[in-house]
N, CA, C and O of each residue as an XYZ file, in Angstrom:
844
protein
N       5.900     -6.396     47.893
C       5.707     -6.845     46.711
C       4.939     -5.799     45.864
O       4.920     -6.054     44.660
N       4.366     -4.787     46.217
C       4.155     -3.712     45.880
C       4.832     -2.606     45.583
O       4.300     -1.729     44.902
N       6.453     -2.457     46.179
C       7.277     -1.737     45.874
C       7.777     -2.060     44.585
O       7.827     -1.242     43.666
N       8.251     -3.571     44.480
C       8.383     -3.941     43.012
C       7.468     -3.844     42.192
O       8.023     -3.797     41.095
N       6.269     -3.778     42.046
C       5.374     -3.590     41.002
C       5.565     -1.917     40.461
O       5.830     -1.566     39.311
N       5.403     -1.272     41.332
C       5.495      0.114     40.964
C       6.537      0.358     39.853
O       6.093      0.798     38.793
N       7.885      0.128     39.952
C       8.799      0.595     39.268
C       8.648      0.221     37.979
O       8.933      1.027     37.093
N       8.056     -1.384     37.593
C       7.428     -2.054     36.494
C       6.661     -1.013     35.685
O       6.872     -0.403     34.636
N       5.760     -1.052     36.524
C       4.459      0.017     35.945
C       5.023      1.216     35.546
O       4.366      1.714     34.632
N       5.867      1.793     35.835
C       6.551      3.154     35.721
C       7.191      2.703     34.372
O       6.777      3.204     33.326
N       8.172      1.789     34.363
C       9.017      1.937     32.999
C       7.808      1.190     31.878
O       8.075      1.177     30.677
N       6.955      0.800     32.207
C       6.007      0.335     31.185
C       5.343      1.401     30.744
O       5.217      1.340     29.521
N       4.790      2.498     31.287
C       4.434      3.724     31.237
C       5.433      4.451     30.331
O       5.060      4.765     29.201
N       6.392      4.677     30.647
C       7.639      5.630     29.995
C       7.783      5.062     28.938
O       7.601      5.735     27.924
N       8.228      3.364     28.777
C       8.039      2.988     27.418
C       7.028      3.252     26.444
O       7.291      3.217     25.242
N       5.759      3.544     26.934
C       4.780      3.719     26.141
C       4.611      5.028     25.660
O       4.228      5.253     24.512
N       4.927      6.068     26.636
C       4.955      7.416     26.172
C       5.880      7.892     25.134
O       5.643      8.891     24.456
N       7.279      6.937     24.975
C       8.057      7.032     24.381
C       7.832      6.079     22.945
O       8.556      6.315     21.978
N       7.058      5.277     22.891
C       6.534      4.808     21.515
C       5.304      5.946     21.080
O       5.361      6.239     19.886
N       4.539      6.424     21.615
C       4.170      7.096     21.299
C       4.502      8.239     20.793
O       3.808      8.616     19.849
N       5.674      9.158     21.259
C       6.321     10.310     20.618
C       6.850      9.912     19.404
O       6.685     10.653     18.435
N       7.544      8.725     19.265
C       8.428      8.308     17.990
C       7.668      7.600     16.973
O       8.273      7.797     15.920
N       6.828      7.003     16.794
C       5.940      6.256     16.400
C       4.399      6.497     16.179
O       3.620      6.690     17.113
N       4.002      6.463     14.731
C       2.592      6.669     14.608
C       1.913      5.202     15.069
O       2.331      4.208     14.475
N       1.025      5.048     15.961
C       0.708      3.887     16.056
C      -1.026      3.966     16.232
O      -1.598      3.355     17.135
N      -1.534      4.561     15.526
C      -2.869      5.121     15.244
C      -3.326      4.322     13.914
O      -4.501      4.506     13.595
N      -2.621      3.525     13.155
C      -3.058      2.725     12.163
C      -4.140      1.798     12.550
O      -4.093      1.258     13.655
N      -5.109      1.568     11.731
C      -6.176      0.803     11.770
C      -6.089     -0.529     11.107
O      -6.061     -0.476      9.877
N      -6.041     -1.668     11.630
C      -6.091     -2.883     10.668
C      -7.174     -2.996     10.010
O      -6.865     -3.743      9.082
N      -8.474     -2.670      9.881
C      -9.871     -2.830      9.264
C      -9.281     -1.910      7.999
O      -9.840     -2.140      6.926
N      -8.231     -0.904      7.981
C      -7.920     -0.016      6.768
C      -7.470     -0.952      5.569
O      -7.835     -0.869      4.396
N      -6.591     -1.863      6.137
C      -5.913     -2.649      5.349
C      -6.653     -3.598      4.548
O      -6.506     -3.867      3.356
N      -7.685     -4.182      5.612
C      -8.900     -4.913      5.023
C      -9.588     -4.246      3.556
O      -9.593     -4.728      2.424
N     -10.077     -3.131      3.993
C     -10.839     -2.408      3.233
C      -9.847     -1.704      1.801
O     -10.228     -1.523      0.644
N      -8.657     -1.458      2.346
C      -7.736     -1.511      0.985
C      -7.967     -2.660      0.032
O      -8.273     -2.506     -1.151
N      -7.781     -3.953      0.699
C      -7.507     -4.900     -0.013
C      -8.576     -5.327     -0.880
O      -8.365     -5.931     -1.932
N      -9.804     -5.000     -0.424
C     -11.077     -5.047     -1.099
C     -11.182     -4.136     -2.335
O     -11.580     -4.305     -3.487
N     -10.669     -3.106     -1.645
C     -10.856     -2.000     -3.241
C     -10.012     -2.200     -4.249
O     -10.373     -1.820     -5.363
N      -8.832     -2.775     -4.105
C      -7.774     -3.301     -4.919
C      -8.153     -4.277     -5.781
O      -7.897     -4.283     -6.985
N      -9.000     -5.428     -4.947
C      -9.726     -6.544     -5.889
C     -10.466     -6.044     -6.537
O     -10.422     -6.671     -7.595
N     -11.395     -5.032     -6.646
C     -12.074     -4.334     -7.143
C     -11.666     -3.807     -8.140
O     -12.287     -3.816     -9.203
N     -10.478     -3.222     -7.951
C     -10.125     -2.321     -8.977
C      -9.417     -3.404    -10.047
O      -9.194     -2.973    -11.178
N      -9.119     -4.545     -9.793
C      -8.174     -5.169    -10.717
C      -9.483     -6.120    -11.312
O      -9.350     -6.704    -12.387
N     -10.632     -6.214    -10.597
C     -11.527     -6.968    -11.626
C     -12.077     -5.786    -12.592
O     -12.076     -6.125    -13.775
N     -12.472     -4.682    -12.381
C     -12.445     -4.069    -13.062
C     -11.277     -3.377    -14.543
O     -11.613     -2.874    -15.615
N     -10.198     -3.588    -14.097
C      -9.433     -3.535    -15.259
C      -9.341     -5.099    -16.167
O      -9.123     -5.206    -17.374
N      -9.578     -6.222    -15.176
C      -9.649     -7.501    -16.115
C     -10.890     -7.408    -17.190
O     -10.711     -7.767    -18.353
N     -12.116     -6.923    -16.753
C     -13.288     -7.063    -17.299
C     -13.153     -5.748    -18.874
O     -13.814     -5.608    -19.903
N     -11.988     -5.061    -18.305
C     -12.098     -4.015    -19.226
C     -10.866     -4.484    -20.442
O     -10.814     -3.867    -21.507
N      -9.854     -5.699    -20.122
C      -9.210     -6.405    -20.712
C     -10.032     -7.175    -21.701
O      -9.888     -7.092    -22.921
N     -10.877     -7.906    -21.099
C     -12.065     -8.807    -21.849
C     -12.516     -8.328    -22.647
O     -13.046     -9.218    -23.312
N     -12.715     -7.248    -23.160
C     -13.505     -6.234    -24.059
C     -12.878     -5.996    -25.001
O     -13.389     -5.605    -26.051
N     -11.431     -6.209    -24.806
C     -10.563     -5.729    -25.871
C     -10.236     -6.885    -26.677
O     -10.691     -8.001    -26.424
N      -9.313     -6.599    -27.820
C      -8.583     -8.085    -28.742
C      -8.025     -8.854    -28.006
O      -8.094    -10.050    -28.293
N      -7.188     -8.385    -26.660
C      -6.504     -9.534    -25.762
C      -6.675     -9.109    -24.619
O      -7.031     -7.959    -24.361
N      -6.405    -10.127    -23.670
C      -6.725     -9.999    -22.001
C      -5.302     -9.777    -21.649
O      -5.195     -9.293    -20.522
N      -4.367     -9.943    -22.154
C      -2.927     -9.530    -21.821
C      -2.675     -7.893    -21.694
O      -3.059     -7.108    -22.562
N      -2.105     -7.566    -20.713
C      -2.134     -6.258    -20.378
C      -1.011     -5.629    -21.715
O      -1.364     -4.720    -22.467
N       0.190     -6.231    -21.796
C       0.921     -5.844    -22.437
C       0.515     -5.612    -24.147
O       0.917     -4.829    -25.007
N      -0.408     -6.636    -24.125
C      -0.808     -6.186    -25.720
C      -2.038     -5.531    -26.081
O      -2.574     -5.288    -27.163
N      -2.422     -5.250    -24.552
C      -3.213     -3.699    -25.045
C      -2.885     -2.315    -24.903
O      -3.672     -1.375    -25.018
N      -1.087     -2.234    -24.522
C      -0.851     -1.244    -24.096
C      -0.605     -0.443    -25.454
O      -0.381      0.768    -25.457
N      -0.669     -1.241    -26.634
C      -0.352     -0.405    -28.198
C      -1.404     -0.325    -28.812
O      -2.247     -1.119    -28.396
N      -1.776      0.410    -29.777
C      -2.844      0.333    -30.902
C      -2.481     -0.126    -32.154
O      -1.434      0.159    -32.736
N      -3.398     -0.868    -32.571
C      -2.880     -1.656    -33.893
C      -1.852     -0.981    -35.039
O      -1.157     -1.661    -35.795
N      -1.881      0.204    -35.025
C      -0.575      1.084    -35.695
C       0.611      1.441    -34.944
O       1.501      2.213    -35.302
N       0.501      0.645    -33.618
C       2.090      0.893    -33.040
C       2.288      1.956    -31.735
O       3.252      2.125    -30.988
N       1.030      2.563    -31.783
C       0.718      4.086    -30.935
C       0.721      3.461    -29.481
O       0.472      2.274    -29.267
N       1.017      4.348    -28.550
C       0.508      4.246    -27.024
C      -0.923      4.250    -27.031
O      -1.682      5.109    -27.479
N      -1.171      3.200    -26.486
C      -3.205      3.089    -26.338
C      -3.299      4.381    -25.296
O      -2.965      4.060    -24.156
N      -3.623      5.559    -25.424
C      -4.094      6.339    -24.588
C      -5.279      5.916    -23.834
O      -5.135      5.674    -22.635
N      -6.529      5.785    -24.426
C      -7.817      5.480    -23.990
C      -7.425      4.333    -22.491
O      -7.720      4.428    -21.299
N      -6.749      3.439    -23.173
C      -6.177      2.182    -21.955
C      -5.744      2.818    -20.991
O      -6.297      2.914    -19.896
N      -4.628      3.348    -21.351
C      -3.709      4.039    -20.041
C      -4.791      4.969    -19.198
O      -4.643      4.945    -17.976
N      -5.755      5.703    -19.673
C      -6.406      7.154    -18.917
C      -7.306      5.771    -18.005
O      -7.286      5.695    -16.776
N      -8.022      4.808    -18.874
C      -8.846      4.019    -17.998
C      -7.884      3.330    -16.727
O      -8.346      3.055    -15.620
N      -6.769      3.164    -17.047
C      -5.925      2.251    -15.732
C      -5.605      3.357    -14.885
O      -5.671      3.211    -13.664
N      -5.212      4.624    -15.477
C      -4.769      5.774    -14.301
C      -6.147      6.157    -13.138
O      -6.064      6.341    -11.924
N      -7.276      6.185    -13.950
C      -8.408      6.511    -13.453
C      -8.882      5.312    -12.282
O      -9.315      5.505    -11.146
N      -8.674      4.229    -12.880
C      -9.113      3.154    -11.931
C      -8.147      2.973    -10.503
O      -8.573      2.907     -9.350
N      -6.932      2.923    -10.889
C      -5.702      3.058     -9.907
C      -6.061      4.230     -8.776
O      -5.944      4.135     -7.555
N      -6.512      5.311     -9.523
C      -6.863      6.929     -8.641
C      -7.737      6.484     -7.385
O      -7.517      6.542     -6.175
N      -9.029      5.926     -8.284
C     -10.170      5.641     -7.570
C      -9.738      4.743     -6.433
O     -10.135      5.129     -5.334
N      -9.159      3.855     -6.438
C      -8.689      2.601     -5.443
C      -8.037      3.183     -4.294
O      -8.224      2.834     -3.128
N      -7.142      4.231     -4.759
C      -5.942      5.134     -4.131
C      -6.667      6.169     -3.213
O      -6.328      6.425     -2.058
N      -7.740      6.744     -3.907
C      -8.421      7.736     -2.908
C      -9.329      7.120     -2.328
O      -9.640      7.698     -1.286
N     -10.088      5.912     -2.578
C     -11.084      5.483     -1.544
C     -10.232      4.504     -0.238
O     -10.862      4.233      0.785
N      -8.878      4.066     -0.398
C      -8.076      3.113      0.152
C      -7.433      4.127      1.516
O      -7.430      3.830      2.711
N      -6.904      5.417      0.846
C      -6.882      6.685      1.873
C      -7.571      7.153      2.396
O      -7.363      7.315      3.599
N      -8.617      7.572      1.882
C     -10.176      7.774      2.669
C     -10.297      7.217      3.883
O     -10.202      7.819      4.952
N     -10.521      5.992      3.720
C     -11.054      4.988      4.686
C      -9.767      4.970      5.563
O     -10.039      5.049      6.761
N      -8.507      4.890      5.298
C      -7.543      4.596      6.303
C      -7.573      6.005      6.999
O      -7.736      5.944      8.217
N      -7.482      6.922      6.606
C      -7.765      8.195      7.446
C      -8.505      8.212      8.369
O      -8.164      8.425      9.533
N      -9.917      7.931      7.872
C     -10.864      7.906      9.046
C     -11.208      7.412      9.831
O     -11.951      7.878     10.694
N     -10.528      5.683      9.748
C     -10.223      4.664     10.617
C      -9.193      5.216     11.656
O      -9.458      5.024     12.843
N      -7.874      5.983     11.282
C      -7.034      6.208     12.101
C      -7.456      7.452     12.923
O      -6.943      7.725     14.009
N      -8.403      8.169     12.345
C      -8.580      9.514     13.328
C      -9.400      8.874     14.534
O      -9.052      9.046     15.703
N     -10.561      8.090     14.153
C     -11.423      7.484     15.037
C     -10.491      6.791     16.016
O     -10.794      7.057     17.180
N      -9.519      6.037     15.897
C      -8.672      5.193     16.662
C      -7.807      6.243     17.629
O      -7.728      6.058     18.843
N      -7.180      7.345     16.967
C      -6.855      8.212     17.691
C      -7.609      8.899     18.566
O      -6.997      8.903     19.634
N      -8.735      9.545     18.673
C      -9.383     10.019     19.541
C      -9.656      9.258     20.413
O      -9.606      9.737     21.546
N     -10.006      7.965     20.299
C     -10.244      6.902     21.064
C      -9.412      6.605     22.197
O      -9.783      6.417     23.356
N      -8.049      6.580     21.656
C      -7.090      6.414     22.607
C      -6.036      7.747     23.169
O      -4.942      7.751     23.734
N      -7.024      8.897     22.674
C      -6.419     10.245     23.132
C      -5.039     10.667     22.678
O      -4.266     11.285     23.409
N      -4.720     10.244     21.230
C      -3.481     10.589     20.572
C      -3.947     11.466     19.186
O      -4.910     11.321     18.434
N      -2.834     12.431     19.195
C      -2.781     13.346     18.285
C      -2.606     12.693     16.946
O      -1.602     12.003     16.769
N      -3.598     12.863     15.865
C      -3.714     12.400     14.423
C      -2.551     13.050     13.696
O      -1.693     12.328     13.188
N      -2.483     14.207     13.627
C      -1.519     14.725     12.813
C      -0.453     15.698     13.991
O      -0.784     16.623     14.732
N       1.153     14.928     13.747
C       1.987     15.481     14.397
C       3.399     15.491     13.860
O       3.545     15.043     12.723
N       4.515     15.960     14.543
C       5.683     15.400     13.354
C       5.740     14.087     13.031
O       6.087     13.881     11.868
N       5.468     12.969     13.807
C       5.799     11.601     13.717
C       4.959     11.185     12.837
O       5.289     10.220     12.147
N       3.574     11.854     12.630
C       2.811     11.824     11.142
C       3.573     12.288     10.094
O       3.771     11.654      9.058
N       3.959     13.271     10.319
C       4.596     14.138      9.061
C       5.489     13.592      8.411
O       5.602     13.694      7.190
N       6.667     12.567      9.582
C       7.720     12.201      8.889
C       7.238     10.569      8.189
O       7.853      9.972      7.305
N       6.066     10.143      8.836
C       5.522      8.904      8.049
C       5.608      9.032      6.653
O       6.351      8.426      5.881
N       4.617     10.039      6.379
C       4.132     10.455      5.073
C       5.285     10.912      4.362
O       5.202     10.503      3.204
N       6.323     11.581      4.547
C       7.371     12.032      3.762
C       8.097     10.984      3.560
O       8.095     10.714      2.359
N       8.762     10.215      4.216
C       9.009      8.731      3.885
C       8.555      7.752      3.144
O       9.293      7.039      2.464
N       7.371      7.639      3.207
C       6.794      7.161      2.414
C       6.329      7.523      0.945
O       6.523      6.814     -0.043
N       5.705      8.707      0.968
C       5.561      9.457     -0.263
C       7.283      9.544     -1.313
O       7.233      9.365     -2.530
N       8.425      9.784     -0.718
C       9.512      9.696     -1.449
C       9.677      8.592     -2.256
O      10.098      8.954     -3.355
N       9.528      7.421     -2.181
C       9.787      6.326     -3.083
C       8.465      6.452     -3.895
O       8.605      6.451     -5.118
N       7.384      6.544     -3.471
C       6.144      6.129     -4.086
C       6.551      7.508     -5.179
O       6.851      7.134     -6.313
N       6.580      8.629     -5.010
C       6.577      9.417     -6.214
C       7.879      9.187     -7.255
O       7.922      9.521     -8.439
N       8.730      8.645     -6.616
C      10.141      8.272     -7.506
C       9.613      6.893     -8.570
O       9.912      6.781     -9.758
N       8.782      5.951     -7.781
C       8.245      5.162     -8.359
C       7.177      5.469     -9.943
O       7.067      4.904    -11.031
N       6.621      6.543     -9.349
C       5.658      6.557    -10.330
C       6.155      7.577    -11.456
O       5.586      7.632    -12.546
N       7.078      8.256    -11.181
C       7.853      8.846    -12.260
C       8.489      7.691    -13.126
O       8.334      7.508    -14.334
N       9.212      6.981    -12.266
C       9.534      5.575    -13.270
C       8.970      4.579    -14.019
O       9.519      3.794    -14.793
N       7.744      4.694    -13.692
C       6.686      4.054    -14.147
C       6.057      5.072    -15.316
O       5.516      4.528    -16.278
N       6.099      6.229    -15.275
C       6.244      6.833    -16.575
C       7.104      6.864    -17.991
O       6.887      7.017    -19.193
N       8.537      6.553    -16.836
C       9.691      6.346    -18.284
C       9.296      4.982    -18.431
O       9.162      4.807    -19.642
N       9.089      4.122    -17.931
C       8.888      2.821    -18.388
C       7.877      2.808    -19.669
O       8.283      2.222    -20.672
N       6.421      3.494    -19.708
C       5.590      3.557    -20.542
C       6.234      4.481    -21.689
O       5.891      4.180    -22.833
N       7.072      5.504    -21.555
C       7.570      6.245    -22.399
C       8.761      5.494    -22.988
O       9.495      6.296    -23.567
N       9.189      4.312    -23.043
C      10.058      3.658    -23.463
C       9.714      2.234    -24.016
O      10.452      1.411    -24.557
N       8.352      2.182    -23.717
C       7.444      1.042    -23.974
C       7.578     -0.170    -23.524
O       7.240     -1.205    -24.099
N       8.178     -0.033    -22.276
C       8.252     -0.938    -21.227
C       7.401     -1.403    -20.595
O       7.535     -1.292    -19.376
N       6.038     -2.194    -21.170
C       4.877     -1.834    -20.593
C       4.846     -3.253    -19.454
O       4.413     -3.211    -18.302
N       5.284     -4.161    -19.978
C       5.194     -5.439    -19.116
C       5.785     -5.111    -17.591
O       5.399     -5.786    -16.637
N       6.705     -4.077    -17.434
C       7.345     -3.927    -15.907
C       6.796     -2.810    -15.431
O       7.447     -2.223    -14.567
N       5.517     -2.243    -15.842
C       5.109     -1.288    -14.941
C       4.105     -1.833    -13.891
O       4.079     -1.135    -12.878
N       3.316     -2.846    -13.876
C       2.800     -3.474    -12.792
C       3.724     -3.802    -11.543
O       3.557     -3.380    -10.399
N       4.992     -4.858    -12.114
C       5.892     -5.197    -11.312
C       6.548     -3.742    -10.382
O       6.690     -3.679     -9.161
N       6.819     -2.831    -11.249
C       7.481     -1.729    -10.813
C       6.650     -1.017     -9.559
O       7.373     -0.603     -8.653
N       5.140     -0.815     -9.390
C       4.210     -0.131     -8.811
C       4.363     -1.043     -7.131
O       4.303     -0.597     -5.985
N       4.544     -2.237     -7.571
C       4.524     -3.250     -6.122
C       5.833     -3.334     -5.402
O       5.927     -3.537     -4.191
N       7.012     -3.137     -6.364
C       8.157     -2.991     -5.881
C       8.501     -1.549     -5.187
O       8.939     -1.500     -4.037
N       8.291     -0.505     -5.892
C       8.097      0.660     -4.995
C       7.248      0.898     -3.653
O       7.615      1.308     -2.551
N       5.931      0.483     -4.143
C       5.173      0.379     -2.611
C       5.973     -0.397     -1.825
O       6.156      0.218     -0.774
N       6.545     -1.456     -1.817
C       7.387     -2.199     -0.942
C       8.516     -1.231     -0.477
O       8.674     -1.074      0.734
N       9.151     -0.704     -1.188
C      10.080      0.129     -0.673
C       9.835      1.203      0.289
O      10.631      1.524      1.172
N       8.457      1.856      0.035
C       7.842      3.042      0.538
C       7.623      2.517      2.068
O       8.053      3.100      3.064
N       6.863      1.291      2.064
C       6.394      1.078      3.280
C       7.473      0.502      4.176
O       7.365      0.589      5.399
N       8.636     -0.154      3.527
C       9.659     -0.458      4.479
C      10.531      0.649      4.696
O      11.396      0.449      5.549
N      10.524      1.909      4.072
C      11.062      3.255      4.297
C      10.268      3.895      5.416
O      10.890      4.471      6.309
N       8.753      3.834      5.447
C       8.209      4.534      6.565
C       7.971      3.659      7.553
O       7.219      4.110      8.416
N       8.416      2.381      7.753
C       8.045      1.687      8.768
C       9.034      2.039     10.216
O       8.755      1.561     11.315
N       9.891      2.703     10.042
C      10.586      3.292     11.265
C       9.881      4.062     11.954
O      10.209      4.136     13.138
N       8.810      4.812     11.545
C       7.642      5.720     12.202
C       6.544      4.880     12.777
O       5.979      5.398     13.740
N       6.176      3.869     12.460
C       4.886      3.189     12.651
C       5.303      1.914     13.145
O       6.423      1.588     13.537
N       4.150      1.168     13.070
C       4.473     -0.527     13.730
C       5.544     -1.218     12.866
O       5.798     -1.012     11.680
N       6.084     -2.035     13.675
C       7.386     -2.779     12.770
C       6.446     -3.575     11.816
O       7.101     -3.925     10.835
N       5.323     -3.935     11.753
C       4.653     -5.044     11.152
C       4.635     -4.540      9.598
O       4.694     -5.227      8.578
N       4.554     -3.381      9.713
C       4.538     -2.504      8.277
C       5.608     -2.780      7.558
O       5.448     -2.888      6.343
N       7.038     -2.973      8.170
C       8.274     -3.680      7.565
C       7.898     -4.997      6.937
O       8.170     -5.072      5.739
N       7.395     -5.931      7.424
C       7.000     -7.006      6.961
C       6.304     -7.226      5.831
O       6.500     -8.019      4.911
N       5.346     -6.306      6.045
C       4.267     -5.961      4.738
C       5.096     -5.495      3.485
O       5.034     -5.961      2.348
N       5.879     -4.482      3.944
C       6.674     -3.744      2.853
C       7.774     -5.188      2.114
O       8.044     -5.130      0.915
N       8.118     -5.959      2.671
C       8.883     -6.807      2.459
C       8.130     -7.649      1.509
O       8.688     -7.798      0.422
N       6.985     -8.235      1.669
C       6.180     -8.931      1.304
C       5.986     -8.285     -0.067
O       6.451     -8.870     -1.046
N       5.341     -7.132     -0.216
C       5.261     -6.701     -1.614
C       6.319     -6.145     -2.282
O       6.170     -5.497     -3.319
N       7.481     -6.372     -1.710
C       8.509     -6.275     -2.397
C       8.977     -7.490     -3.290
O       9.529     -7.431     -4.389
N       8.629     -8.596     -2.563
C       8.897    -10.264     -3.098
C       8.175    -10.259     -4.059
O       8.599    -10.688     -5.133
N       6.944     -9.792     -3.932
C       5.485    -10.357     -4.844
C       6.112     -9.229     -6.359
O       6.278     -9.672     -7.495
N       6.277     -8.247     -6.075
C       6.827     -7.245     -7.090
C       8.071     -7.904     -7.916
O       8.009     -7.938     -9.145
N       8.954     -8.312     -7.375
C      10.198     -9.126     -8.154
C       9.590    -10.301     -8.677
O       9.977    -10.685     -9.781
N       8.624    -10.999     -8.024
C       8.457    -12.122     -8.681
C       7.595    -12.044    -10.119
O       7.579    -12.868    -11.034
N       6.834    -10.673     -9.992
C       5.893    -10.706    -10.982
C       6.846     -9.863    -12.440
O       6.528     -9.809    -13.628
N       8.141     -9.267    -11.685
C       9.203     -9.128    -13.107
C       9.618     -9.927    -13.984
O       9.966     -9.753    -15.152
N       9.522    -11.306    -12.989
C      10.103    -12.484    -13.880
C       9.185    -12.932    -14.815
O       9.555    -13.126    -15.974
N       7.755    -13.172    -14.388
C       6.515    -13.568    -15.251
C       6.008    -12.403    -15.838
O       4.891    -12.030    -15.480
N       6.713    -11.673    -16.788
C       5.943    -10.712    -17.732
C       4.553    -11.160    -18.112
O       4.260    -12.352    -18.201
N       3.662    -10.125    -18.344
C       2.284    -10.516    -18.848
C       1.138    -10.998    -17.785
O      -0.069    -11.056    -18.018
N       1.669    -11.262    -16.809
C       0.603    -11.317    -15.369
C       0.798    -10.337    -14.476
O       0.664    -10.605    -13.282
N       1.060     -9.361    -14.784
C       1.205     -8.450    -13.953
C      -0.491     -7.898    -12.920
O      -0.466     -7.409    -11.790
N      -1.364     -8.090    -13.488
C      -2.481     -7.833    -13.141
C      -2.928     -8.777    -12.082
O      -3.564     -8.375    -11.107
N      -2.595    -10.067    -12.261
C      -2.735    -10.880    -10.937
C      -1.927    -11.012     -9.906
O      -2.266    -11.498     -8.827
N      -0.762    -10.566    -10.195
C       0.136    -10.390     -8.964
C      -0.044     -8.982     -8.098
O       0.235     -8.800     -6.913
N      -0.613     -8.018     -9.085
C      -1.119     -6.939     -8.405
C      -2.548     -7.008     -7.672
O      -2.965     -6.248     -6.797
N      -3.184     -8.103     -8.247
C      -4.195     -8.377     -7.175
C      -3.824     -9.226     -5.812
O      -4.446     -9.181     -4.751
N      -2.751     -9.945     -6.083
C      -2.357    -10.618     -5.001
C      -1.671     -9.669     -3.776
O      -1.721     -9.806     -2.554
N      -0.853     -8.403     -4.825
C      -0.188     -7.917     -3.694
C      -0.898     -6.986     -2.815
O      -0.916     -7.076     -1.587
N      -1.706     -5.739     -3.783
C      -2.650     -4.661     -3.257
C      -3.777     -5.348     -2.715
O      -4.381     -4.778     -1.807
N      -4.264     -6.719     -3.187
C      -5.328     -7.227     -2.856
C      -5.414     -7.938     -1.529
O      -5.889     -7.519     -0.473
N      -4.865     -9.081     -1.797
C      -5.077    -10.367     -0.728
C      -4.223    -10.098      0.158
O      -4.568    -10.357      1.311
N      -2.866     -9.510     -0.052
C      -1.823     -9.392      0.948
C      -2.273     -8.379      2.049
O      -2.106     -8.506      3.262
N      -2.853     -7.386      1.411
C      -3.226     -6.450      2.291
C      -4.841     -6.957      3.494
O      -5.044     -6.406      4.577
N      -5.429     -7.686      3.109
C      -6.758     -8.253      3.570
C      -6.047     -9.173      4.535
O      -6.313     -9.102      5.734
N      -5.314     -9.881      4.157
C      -4.607    -10.697      5.311
C      -3.921     -9.765      6.183
O      -4.579     -9.479      7.184
N      -2.632     -9.134      6.076
C      -2.049     -8.038      7.159
C      -3.264     -7.567      7.339
O      -3.051     -7.686      8.545
N      -4.466     -7.095      7.295
C      -5.197     -6.454      7.956
C      -5.983     -7.115      8.874
O      -6.011     -6.599      9.992
N      -6.460     -7.855      8.750
C      -6.975     -9.015      9.604
C      -6.063     -9.375     10.791
O      -6.467     -9.517     11.946
N      -4.615     -9.525     10.325
C      -3.809    -10.112     11.650
C      -3.427     -8.916     12.245
O      -3.166     -9.066     13.438
N      -3.276     -7.524     11.736
C      -3.137     -6.462     12.409
C      -4.328     -6.089     13.351
O      -4.080     -5.423     14.355
N      -5.487     -6.446     13.105
C      -6.836     -6.076     13.592
C      -6.576     -6.966     14.968
O      -6.217     -6.501     16.050
N      -6.857     -8.426     14.653
C      -6.771     -9.312     15.889
C      -5.481     -9.033     16.912
O      -5.665     -9.189     18.119
N      -4.321     -8.665     16.470
C      -3.303     -8.376     17.276
C      -3.347     -6.986     18.072
O      -3.164     -7.122     19.282
N      -3.513     -5.931     17.712
C      -3.535     -4.808     17.983
C      -5.010     -4.192     18.825
O      -4.950     -3.410     19.774
N      -6.116     -4.663     18.321
C      -7.492     -4.024     18.291
C      -8.469     -5.075     18.683
O      -9.578     -4.547     18.607
N      -8.570     -6.147     19.016
C      -9.212     -6.961     19.709
C      -8.858     -7.286     21.164
O      -9.532     -8.100     21.796
């Protein structure tokens, strides 16, 4: 009986080693929860900013009364998004480093580099595309585009990390496409995609891999 168990244990160990060498498995589910709460806070800040203006709809605040692009409005939104992104990345790095050290793994290796490269490529393209949309005054499509390109980035990077990331990416992509249909409600869909979905995903990941 012991002779039968030993080969199984060896195969399990080999499989674990291969997974560690090809996939970044130090992601912490709690980082998704924190990112979700940060996104909801950012959406709330944007909502109250809109309430202070003439209209509560995003695309109606995109232009000034004389038809020019409302620069202060976009400065606020970019600063708001940057703070959310910075806080989310900082927490994710901190928790991932902690998890990697606990499991005796390297946090910065070739797999992590490939993960970041594959994620940043669609995100960079999406950021440029959003600026192009603003330039052409297609303001209602900016929020949906951030969700769509974020979903594509997660799907593209999922082959270098946990498979669950792919399903998160697909969910974000679907929400972005739905948001592109209902123009004018981008902030609500943004809060759902980046906020609520991240919180649910983070909780599921935490109980699946870390409990």
